[in-house]
N, C-alpha and C positions, 0 to 999 in steps of 0.2 A: 546324679541327675545330669542329663545332657541338655545343653541349650542349643537352640537353632542359630545358624549363622545369620548375620555377621557377628553378633555379640558373643556367640559361643567361642569363636576363634579368638576374640580378644581376651576373654576370661581364661582360656587355655594358655594363651601367651603369657598372661600374668602369672598363672600357676607355674609355668615353666621358669619364669624369672625367679620366683621364690625358691623353687627347687634347685636352681643353679646358684643360689647364694645372695640374690638381691633381697634386701630387707623388705618386709611386708609393706611398711609405709611407702618406701620408694617404688615398689612394684605397683601399688595402688595409684600413686601419683603418676606413674608412667601410663597406666591405663586411662586415667582421667585426661592426660595430655593427648593421648591418641584419639579419644572420642570426645567430640565437642557436644556435650549434653549436660545441662545444668543439674538434672536429676542424678546423674552419675557422679558429678562433682560433690553434691550433697552426701551421697552414699559414701564416697571415699573419704571425705573429710570426717564424717561421723565415725567411721570405722577407725581411722587413725587416732582421733581424739579419744575414743573409747579405749583403745589399746594403751594409750598413755596415762589415762586418768582412772580407768576402771569403770564400773557401772554395768548396767544390764543391756547388753547388745541387742537382744530381742526387742526390748522396749524402745530403744533408740530407733531401730529399723522400722518398727511398727509406727512410731510417730512420724518418721520420714515418709512412709507410705501414705499416711493420712494427709500430710502436707501436699504430696504430689497429686493425690486424688482430688483434693480440694482445689488445687491450682487448675487441674483439667476442667473441673466443673465451672470454675470461675471464667475460664477462657471459652466456655461453651462447646467443649469437645465431648 
């Protein structure tokens, strides 16, 4: 799946980091540091924790999506 810029470039950069030997948690932390977005920080932390502890990644991401959508509703967007 192809993402539009500018986020597509950042995910591509993260993928390249992983392919060149950066650990997945470090590559995700780098992504989160490059982009100042609370939703992305939630995503990266969730993926890192899931990789360390196990669990259902799809369920975790679904719950994150619900939280983000509810926050947008709350903010009146």
